[in-house]
Each structure stands twice: as C-alpha cells, then as structure tokens.
ZAFIRO-262954 format. One line per field, with one value per atom (N, C-alpha, C): x, y, z; residue number from 1; atom name. Coordinates in steps of 0.1 Angstrom, whole numbers, plus 5000, padded with zeros to 4 digits. Layout:
u <- X_...
v <- Y_...
w <- Z_...
nr <- NUM_...
atom <- CA_...
This chain:
u <- 5008_5000_5009_5020_5029_5034_5036_5041_5030_5018_5007_5001_5001_4995_5001_5015_5021_5019_5018_5016_5002_4992_4978_4977_4984_4983_4989_5001_5008_5000_4994_4986_4974_4967_4956_4959_4970_4975_4978_4985_4988_4975_4966_4953_4946_4945_4938_4945_4958_4966_4964_4963_4962_4948_4938_4924_4923_4928_4928_4936_4948_4956_4950_4943_4936_4925_4917_4906_4912_4923_4929_4934_4939_4945_4935_4923_4913_4908_4907_4902_4886_4880_4865_4861_4854_4850_4840_4841_4832_4819_4821_4810_4810_4799_4799_4803_4813_4817_4806_4798_4789_4777_4765_4753_4743_4733_4723_4715_4713_4706_4710_4706_4710_4705_4713_4709_4699_4689_4679_4684_4678_4682_4677_4685_4681_4689_4696_4705_4718_4721_4734_4743_4739_4747_4749_4761_4765_4763_4765_4765_4751_4741_4727_4726_4734_4734_4747_4758_4771_4777_4784_4791_4804_4811_4824_4824_4825_4824_4836_4848_4860_4860_4855_4854_4841_4831_4818_4809_4815_4808_4794_4784_4770_4768_4758_4754_4745_4744_4734_4720_4712_4700_4691_4691_4682_4685_4698_4701_4699_4695_4693_4681_4682_4671_4661_4649_4640_4634_4643_4639_4631_4628_4620_4628_4641_4650_4651_4652_4653_4640_4628_4615_4614_4618_4617_4626_4637_4646_4646_4636_4637_4636_4630_4630_4643_4653_4667_4672_4670_4674_4666_4653_4644_4648_4652_4656_4669_4677_4691_4690_4680_4679_4666_4660_4647_4647_4659_4660_4663_4666_4670_4658_4647_4636_4629_4629_4622_4630_4642_4649_4643_4635_4628_4613_4609_4595_4589_4577_4570_4567_4567_4564_4552_4542_4529_4531_4542_4544_4544_4551_4552_4538_4530_4517_4508_4510_4501_4501_4512_4512_4512_4519_4522_4512_4501_4493_4483_4478_4468_4474_4466_4471_4471_4462_4462_4471_4479_4488_4479_4484_4477_4480_4470_4473_4484_4493_4504_4499_4488_4483_4478_4474_4470_4483_4491_4503_4512_4513_4523_4515_4505_4496_4502_4513_4519_4531_4534_4546_4542_4551_4548_4546_4552_4551_4540_4531_4521_4512_4510_4501_4508_4521_4528_4536_4529_4537_4544_4542_4548_4560_4570_4582_4578_4586_4583_4579_4585_4582_4571_4564_4554_4543_4539_4528_4533_4545_4550_4552_4555_4558_4548_4536_4527_4520_4521_4515_4522_4535_4542_4536_4535_4529_4514_4507_4493_4492_4501_4500_4504_4514_4519_4508_4503_4493_4483_4472_4463_4456_4455_4449_4457_4470_4478_4473_4469_4464_4450_4442_4428_4427_4437_4436_4435_4442_4441_4432_4432_4425_4411_4407_4394_4395_4383_4384_4387_4389_4394_4385_4372_4363_4361_4369_4369_4372_4367_4369_4384_4392_4406_4413_4410_4416_4410_4397_4390_4395_4401_4407_4416_4424_4434_4430_4424_4421_4406_4403_4389_4384
v <- 4988_5000_5013_5012_5024_5028_5018_5022_5026_5021_5025_5039_5042_5055_5067_5068_5079_5079_5067_5066_5072_5068_5072_5087_5092_5107_5115_5110_5116_5115_5103_5101_5110_5111_5120_5134_5139_5153_5156_5147_5149_5149_5140_5140_5153_5158_5171_5182_5183_5193_5193_5181_5180_5185_5182_5186_5201_5207_5222_5229_5223_5228_5228_5218_5217_5228_5229_5239_5253_5256_5269_5273_5263_5266_5266_5260_5258_5272_5274_5286_5287_5276_5275_5274_5284_5284_5273_5265_5255_5260_5271_5277_5292_5297_5311_5320_5329_5338_5348_5353_5363_5362_5362_5362_5371_5376_5385_5377_5365_5356_5342_5333_5319_5314_5305_5299_5287_5287_5276_5263_5253_5239_5237_5230_5228_5236_5247_5254_5247_5240_5233_5239_5246_5251_5266_5270_5284_5292_5285_5292_5295_5292_5296_5311_5317_5332_5338_5331_5336_5333_5344_5342_5336_5340_5335_5331_5318_5314_5318_5318_5322_5337_5345_5360_5364_5355_5358_5367_5370_5379_5374_5382_5378_5379_5371_5372_5384_5390_5400_5395_5403_5397_5392_5397_5392_5377_5373_5359_5349_5354_5346_5337_5324_5315_5317_5320_5322_5309_5302_5289_5290_5279_5279_5286_5283_5290_5305_5309_5323_5330_5324_5330_5332_5322_5323_5334_5337_5348_5360_5362_5374_5387_5388_5400_5406_5398_5403_5411_5405_5412_5424_5423_5435_5447_5444_5455_5462_5455_5460_5473_5475_5486_5486_5498_5498_5493_5495_5492_5477_5469_5455_5448_5447_5439_5446_5460_5467_5467_5462_5461_5451_5441_5431_5432_5435_5434_5449_5450_5463_5465_5478_5481_5474_5473_5466_5451_5446_5431_5427_5435_5432_5433_5442_5444_5433_5424_5413_5404_5403_5395_5404_5416_5423_5435_5437_5448_5447_5436_5434_5435_5440_5441_5427_5418_5404_5396_5387_5379_5369_5367_5357_5343_5334_5320_5315_5306_5301_5295_5288_5282_5292_5304_5315_5323_5327_5335_5327_5314_5307_5296_5300_5291_5282_5285_5276_5269_5271_5264_5249_5240_5226_5223_5231_5228_5236_5242_5251_5244_5231_5224_5219_5222_5218_5230_5240_5252_5250_5239_5237_5227_5229_5220_5207_5197_5183_5180_5187_5185_5194_5200_5210_5205_5193_5187_5187_5184_5184_5198_5208_5221_5232_5228_5239_5245_5239_5245_5258_5259_5272_5283_5281_5292_5295_5284_5286_5294_5292_5300_5315_5317_5330_5338_5332_5339_5329_5326_5316_5320_5333_5338_5334_5331_5327_5313_5305_5291_5293_5302_5303_5308_5316_5322_5311_5300_5289_5277_5275_5263_5266_5278_5281_5283_5284_5287_5275_5277_5266_5254_5256_5245_5238_5242_5236_5221_5214_5199_5196_5204_5202_5200_5210_5210_5198_5196_5186_5172_5170_5156_5152_5161_5158_5164_5176_5184_5182_5172_5168_5174
w <- 5000_5000_5000_5006_5006_4993_4984_4971_4961_4963_4955_4958_4971_4975_4968_4968_4961_4946_4940_4926_4923_4930_4928_4930_4940_4942_4931_4926_4915_4902_4900_4888_4888_4899_4900_4898_4904_4902_4888_4881_4867_4858_4861_4854_4855_4867_4870_4863_4864_4857_4842_4837_4822_4818_4826_4822_4823_4834_4835_4825_4821_4811_4797_4794_4781_4780_4791_4791_4790_4796_4796_4782_4775_4762_4751_4753_4743_4738_4725_4719_4720_4721_4722_4736_4742_4756_4758_4769_4771_4778_4786_4792_4788_4783_4779_4791_4789_4801_4804_4794_4797_4787_4792_4784_4791_4784_4791_4801_4799_4809_4807_4816_4815_4802_4796_4784_4787_4780_4783_4779_4786_4782_4767_4760_4746_4736_4741_4732_4732_4721_4720_4711_4701_4690_4692_4696_4698_4685_4674_4661_4657_4665_4662_4663_4673_4674_4671_4673_4671_4658_4652_4639_4642_4653_4657_4671_4675_4688_4697_4691_4699_4702_4694_4698_4704_4702_4708_4699_4687_4677_4674_4675_4672_4657_4652_4638_4636_4624_4622_4626_4632_4638_4627_4615_4604_4601_4604_4601_4612_4624_4636_4633_4635_4634_4646_4643_4654_4659_4666_4671_4684_4690_4703_4714_4714_4724_4722_4710_4707_4711_4707_4710_4725_4733_4748_4753_4747_4752_4743_4735_4725_4732_4744_4751_4754_4756_4759_4747_4735_4723_4720_4722_4719_4728_4740_4749_4746_4738_4735_4726_4719_4710_4703_4700_4694_4679_4673_4659_4656_4666_4663_4656_4663_4658_4646_4647_4636_4623_4623_4611_4602_4608_4600_4602_4615_4618_4619_4616_4617_4632_4637_4651_4656_4648_4653_4655_4650_4652_4667_4675_4689_4696_4691_4697_4695_4686_4684_4696_4704_4716_4729_4728_4740_4742_4734_4736_4747_4750_4761_4775_4784_4798_4804_4800_4805_4796_4802_4794_4785_4773_4765_4769_4767_4769_4760_4765_4757_4744_4744_4731_4721_4726_4717_4712_4722_4719_4710_4711_4703_4695_4688_4682_4672_4665_4655_4660_4673_4678_4682_4679_4682_4697_4705_4720_4726_4719_4724_4734_4733_4741_4754_4755_4767_4773_4778_4782_4795_4802_4815_4813_4822_4821_4827_4825_4828_4843_4852_4866_4872_4863_4868_4876_4874_4883_4897_4900_4913_4919_4911_4916_4913_4907_4903_4915_4927_4938_4942_4939_4942_4934_4921_4913_4917_4920_4924_4937_4946_4959_4956_4948_4945_4937_4927_4918_4913_4921_4916_4903_4900_4888_4876_4877_4866_4861_4870_4866_4860_4866_4861_4847_4843_4829_4818_4821_4811_4815_4828_4833_4839_4840_4846_4861_4867_4882_4890_4903_4911_4913_4909_4910_4897_4887_4874_4874_4865_4864_4863_4856_4855_4869_4878_4891_4899_4898_4906_4903_4892_4889_4900_4906_4916_4930_4930_4942_4945_4953_4956_4969
nr <- 1_1_1_2_2_2_3_3_3_4_4_4_5_5_5_6_6_6_7_7_7_8_8_8_9_9_9_10_10_10_11_11_11_12_12_12_13_13_13_14_14_14_15_15_15_16_16_16_17_17_17_18_18_18_19_19_19_20_20_20_21_21_21_22_22_22_23_23_23_24_24_24_25_25_25_26_26_26_27_27_27_28_28_28_29_29_29_30_30_30_31_31_31_32_32_32_33_33_33_34_34_34_35_35_35_36_36_36_37_37_37_38_38_38_39_39_39_40_40_40_41_41_41_42_42_42_43_43_43_44_44_44_45_45_45_46_46_46_47_47_47_48_48_48_49_49_49_50_50_50_51_51_51_52_52_52_53_53_53_54_54_54_55_55_55_56_56_56_57_57_57_58_58_58_59_59_59_60_60_60_61_61_61_62_62_62_63_63_63_64_64_64_65_65_65_66_66_66_67_67_67_68_68_68_69_69_69_70_70_70_71_71_71_72_72_72_73_73_73_74_74_74_75_75_75_76_76_76_77_77_77_78_78_78_79_79_79_80_80_80_81_81_81_82_82_82_83_83_83_84_84_84_85_85_85_86_86_86_87_87_87_88_88_88_89_89_89_90_90_90_91_91_91_92_92_92_93_93_93_94_94_94_95_95_95_96_96_96_97_97_97_98_98_98_99_99_99_100_100_100_101_101_101_102_102_102_103_103_103_104_104_104_105_105_105_106_106_106_107_107_107_108_108_108_109_109_109_110_110_110_111_111_111_112_112_112_113_113_113_114_114_114_115_115_115_116_116_116_117_117_117_118_118_118_119_119_119_120_120_120_121_121_121_122_122_122_123_123_123_124_124_124_125_125_125_126_126_126_127_127_127_128_128_128_129_129_129_130_130_130_131_131_131_132_132_132_133_133_133_134_134_134_135_135_135_136_136_136_137_137_137_138_138_138_139_139_139_140_140_140_141_141_141_142_142_142_143_143_143_144_144_144_145_145_145_146_146_146_147_147_147_148_148_148_149_149_149_150_150_150_151_151_151_152_152_152_153_153_153_154_154_154_155_155_155_156_156_156
atom <- N_CA_C_N_CA_C_N_CA_C_N_CA_C_N_CA_C_N_CA_C_N_CA_C_N_CA_C_N_CA_C_N_CA_C_N_CA_C_N_CA_C_N_CA_C_N_CA_C_N_CA_C_N_CA_C_N_CA_C_N_CA_C_N_CA_C_N_CA_C_N_CA_C_N_CA_C_N_CA_C_N_CA_C_N_CA_C_N_CA_C_N_CA_C_N_CA_C_N_CA_C_N_CA_C_N_CA_C_N_CA_C_N_CA_C_N_CA_C_N_CA_C_N_CA_C_N_CA_C_N_CA_C_N_CA_C_N_CA_C_N_CA_C_N_CA_C_N_CA_C_N_CA_C_N_CA_C_N_CA_C_N_CA_C_N_CA_C_N_CA_C_N_CA_C_N_CA_C_N_CA_C_N_CA_C_N_CA_C_N_CA_C_N_CA_C_N_CA_C_N_CA_C_N_CA_C_N_CA_C_N_CA_C_N_CA_C_N_CA_C_N_CA_C_N_CA_C_N_CA_C_N_CA_C_N_CA_C_N_CA_C_N_CA_C_N_CA_C_N_CA_C_N_CA_C_N_CA_C_N_CA_C_N_CA_C_N_CA_C_N_CA_C_N_CA_C_N_CA_C_N_CA_C_N_CA_C_N_CA_C_N_CA_C_N_CA_C_N_CA_C_N_CA_C_N_CA_C_N_CA_C_N_CA_C_N_CA_C_N_CA_C_N_CA_C_N_CA_C_N_CA_C_N_CA_C_N_CA_C_N_CA_C_N_CA_C_N_CA_C_N_CA_C_N_CA_C_N_CA_C_N_CA_C_N_CA_C_N_CA_C_N_CA_C_N_CA_C_N_CA_C_N_CA_C_N_CA_C_N_CA_C_N_CA_C_N_CA_C_N_CA_C_N_CA_C_N_CA_C_N_CA_C_N_CA_C_N_CA_C_N_CA_C_N_CA_C_N_CA_C_N_CA_C_N_CA_C_N_CA_C_N_CA_C_N_CA_C_N_CA_C_N_CA_C_N_CA_C_N_CA_C_N_CA_C_N_CA_C_N_CA_C_N_CA_C_N_CA_C_N_CA_C_N_CA_C_N_CA_C_N_CA_C_N_CA_C_N_CA_C_N_CA_C_N_CA_C_N_CA_C_N_CA_C_N_CA_C_N_CA_C_N_CA_C_N_CA_C_N_CA_C_N_CA_C_N_CA_C_N_CA_C_N_CA_C
C-alpha cells in the first residue's frame, strides 16, 4: 500500500493538471463567460446566434434563426435597442402579443409552435402549487376557476 498510494496521488494530480491545462489553452470556451441571461436547456449550438464562437461575435439579427429557444429569450434582444427587431418586423408586430394588459394564453400566443400544448416544464405537476400560491389567477387564465373539472381531477 505504501508504494501504490504515492503513485495514485501523483497520477491523480497529473490528470487534473492535464484537464485544467487543456481547458485553459482551448480557443473555444466550454461555458459562455457572459450572456444576458441563463441559456435555456436545449440550446446546444452556439452558432445559432454567434458568427464566431472564439470571439463571441454575434450574427446580424436578420440571420438569427427564430427557434424555440430564441423566442423564449427574445425580450433580451428586443431591449438592447429599438431598431433591432424593427429592422425586419413592423412596430405593430410586437403588439400582436404584447398589447393586452392580460397575458395571452400560451396556446394563443404561440399558436403555431409545436410545443404550444405543453407550456409547462416536465416536473410542473410536482411544483405547480408554488405558482398557484403566488398567483392563483395565473392558473385560472388557462385552466378556469378553482372549481373547474381540470383541478378537481386531483384536488377533491
């Protein structure tokens, strides 16, 4: 055991140094150093928004693919400057979803999106009570009042 212990310690130290050394030399960052907000799960391809990953240069906004991830985070880009979205979209475009004081139901607001019928994340059944206690009205906008048949299926 005395001969193996130093070997294992040295081997472990060399392995860790090698891993840190490789990540320090790499020109492609493994974790984005700075973004306007957390990247949503599902964004795998940095080139969806970036022209050059090593410098972080963004693509011209007209070429950005308006994917599900982009649509979820589009507010960040819209707040960066008034002319960003209006370079392609008319000013009234934003008002189609954002004009009303009451938030639109997800299946109305995103009527052509394939995930429109599943606006909640996978663990939402277990965690929906938190949102329900904070703002019960947010549930009722889509699901009806608390005595609705949807709620009564579980809440008897």
